[in-house]
C-alpha positions as a Markdown table, in Angstrom:
| # | Residue | x | y | z |
|---|---|---|---|---|
| 1 | Met | -99.2 | 106.7 | -46.7 |
| 2 | Leu | -101.4 | 109.7 | -46.1 |
| 3 | Ser | -98.6 | 112.0 | -45.0 |
| 4 | Ile | -96.8 | 112.0 | -48.3 |
| 5 | Thr | -99.4 | 113.7 | -50.5 |
| 6 | Thr | -98.3 | 117.3 | -51.1 |
| 7 | Asp | -95.2 | 119.3 | -51.7 |
| 8 | Ala | -94.6 | 121.1 | -48.5 |
| 9 | Trp | -90.9 | 121.8 | -48.7 |
| 10 | Asp | -89.6 | 125.4 | -49.3 |
| 11 | Asp | -87.1 | 126.4 | -51.9 |
| 12 | Glu | -84.1 | 126.0 | -49.5 |
| 13 | Val | -84.7 | 122.3 | -49.4 |
| 14 | Trp | -85.1 | 121.9 | -53.1 |
| 15 | Gly | -81.6 | 123.0 | -53.7 |
| 16 | Ala | -82.6 | 126.6 | -54.1 |
| 17 | Ala | -81.9 | 128.7 | -57.1 |
| 18 | His | -79.9 | 131.0 | -54.7 |
| 19 | Pro | -76.1 | 130.9 | -54.9 |
| 20 | Ser | -74.2 | 128.7 | -52.5 |
| 21 | Pro | -72.9 | 130.6 | -49.4 |
| 22 | Thr | -69.5 | 128.8 | -49.9 |
| 23 | Ser | -67.1 | 128.7 | -52.8 |
| 24 | His | -68.3 | 125.2 | -53.6 |
| 25 | Pro | -71.6 | 124.9 | -55.5 |
| 26 | Arg | -74.6 | 123.3 | -53.8 |
| 27 | Ala | -75.0 | 119.6 | -54.2 |
| 28 | Gln | -77.8 | 118.5 | -56.5 |
| 29 | Leu | -80.6 | 116.6 | -55.0 |
| 30 | Arg | -81.3 | 113.2 | -56.6 |
| 31 | Phe | -84.5 | 111.2 | -56.3 |
| 32 | Leu | -85.0 | 107.6 | -57.3 |
| 33 | Phe | -88.6 | 106.5 | -57.1 |
| 34 | Gly | -90.0 | 103.0 | -57.5 |
| 35 | Thr | -93.1 | 102.0 | -59.4 |
| 36 | Gly | -96.0 | 100.9 | -57.2 |
| 37 | Asp | -94.3 | 102.2 | -54.1 |
| 38 | His | -96.8 | 102.2 | -51.2 |
| 39 | Trp | -95.0 | 105.1 | -49.5 |
| 40 | Val | -95.6 | 107.6 | -52.3 |
| 41 | Ala | -98.7 | 107.5 | -54.5 |
| 42 | Glu | -97.8 | 107.4 | -58.2 |
| 43 | Glu | -100.0 | 110.5 | -58.9 |
| 44 | Thr | -98.1 | 112.4 | -56.1 |
| 45 | Arg | -94.7 | 111.2 | -57.5 |
| 46 | Asp | -95.7 | 112.3 | -61.0 |
| 47 | Asp | -96.9 | 115.7 | -59.8 |
| 48 | Leu | -93.6 | 116.2 | -57.9 |
| 49 | Ile | -91.5 | 115.2 | -61.0 |
| 50 | Arg | -93.6 | 117.5 | -63.3 |
| 51 | Thr | -93.3 | 120.5 | -61.0 |
| 52 | Arg | -89.9 | 120.2 | -59.4 |
| 53 | Ala | -87.6 | 118.0 | -61.4 |
| 54 | Leu | -84.9 | 119.2 | -63.8 |
| 55 | Lys | -86.1 | 118.5 | -67.4 |
| 56 | Gln | -83.8 | 117.2 | -70.1 |
| 57 | Asp | -84.4 | 120.4 | -72.1 |
| 58 | Ser | -84.1 | 122.8 | -69.2 |
| 59 | Glu | -82.3 | 126.1 | -69.5 |
| 60 | Ala | -79.0 | 126.7 | -67.7 |
| 61 | Asp | -80.7 | 128.8 | -65.0 |
| 62 | Glu | -82.7 | 125.8 | -63.9 |
| 63 | Ala | -79.6 | 123.5 | -63.6 |
| 64 | Trp | -80.1 | 123.7 | -59.8 |
| 65 | Lys | -83.3 | 121.7 | -59.9 |
| 66 | Pro | -83.2 | 118.1 | -58.6 |
| 67 | Lys | -82.8 | 115.2 | -60.9 |
| 68 | Met | -85.6 | 112.7 | -60.5 |
| 69 | Glu | -86.2 | 109.3 | -62.1 |
| 70 | Val | -88.5 | 106.4 | -61.7 |
| 71 | Asn | -87.0 | 103.0 | -61.5 |
| 72 | Glu | -88.6 | 100.6 | -64.0 |
| 73 | Glu | -86.8 | 97.5 | -62.7 |
| 74 | Gly | -89.3 | 96.7 | -60.0 |
| 75 | Trp | -87.1 | 97.4 | -56.9 |
| 76 | Pro | -89.3 | 97.6 | -53.8 |
| 77 | His | -89.2 | 100.5 | -51.4 |
| 78 | Ala | -87.3 | 98.2 | -49.0 |
| 79 | Phe | -84.5 | 97.7 | -51.6 |
| 80 | Cys | -81.9 | 97.2 | -48.9 |
| 81 | Ile | -83.1 | 93.7 | -48.2 |
| 82 | Arg | -82.7 | 92.1 | -51.6 |
| 83 | His | -81.7 | 94.8 | -54.1 |
| 84 | Ser | -78.8 | 96.6 | -52.4 |
| 85 | Ile | -76.3 | 95.9 | -55.2 |
| 86 | Pro | -78.3 | 97.4 | -58.1 |
| 87 | Val | -79.3 | 100.4 | -56.0 |
| 88 | Ala | -75.6 | 100.9 | -54.9 |
| 89 | Glu | -74.6 | 100.8 | -58.6 |
| 90 | Lys | -77.2 | 103.5 | -59.3 |
| 91 | Val | -75.9 | 105.6 | -56.4 |
| 92 | Ala | -72.3 | 105.1 | -57.7 |
| 93 | Glu | -73.5 | 106.5 | -61.0 |
| 94 | Tyr | -74.8 | 109.5 | -59.2 |
| 95 | Val | -71.5 | 110.0 | -57.4 |
| 96 | Arg | -69.5 | 109.7 | -60.6 |
| 97 | Asp | -71.8 | 112.3 | -62.2 |
| 98 | Thr | -71.2 | 114.6 | -59.2 |
| 99 | Ile | -67.4 | 114.2 | -59.4 |
| 100 | Arg | -67.4 | 114.7 | -63.2 |
| 101 | Gly | -69.4 | 118.0 | -62.7 |
| 102 | Asp | -67.0 | 119.1 | -59.9 |
| 103 | Lys | -64.0 | 118.4 | -62.1 |
| 104 | Gln | -65.6 | 120.5 | -64.9 |
| 105 | Asp | -66.2 | 123.4 | -62.5 |
| 106 | Val | -62.5 | 123.3 | -61.4 |
| 107 | Asp | -61.2 | 123.1 | -65.0 |
| 108 | Gln | -63.4 | 126.1 | -65.9 |
| 109 | Gln | -62.0 | 128.1 | -63.0 |
| 110 | Asn | -58.4 | 127.4 | -63.9 |
């Protein structure tokens, strides 16, 4: 697809390194890419991950960056047709991570 070729989003969309305007921290963006996905060229995907994703060895001041991963199990872009259960399990993992992080934040505040 020709329209998904460059990173045109501004920092506000990326989760922004700026503090949340509310007392609750901003939600972290998550990206799950497929391999051989015809919607996003692999080179574009790899560039996006290299320039925007949270790295495993990132410093604390970069914790706001989105978490990105490439699915290696061969789920197609149209996963909802035949792969909804494994994708739902992956999303449930994301939700559990978010809840765990929120609980840690609350514990640290108390």
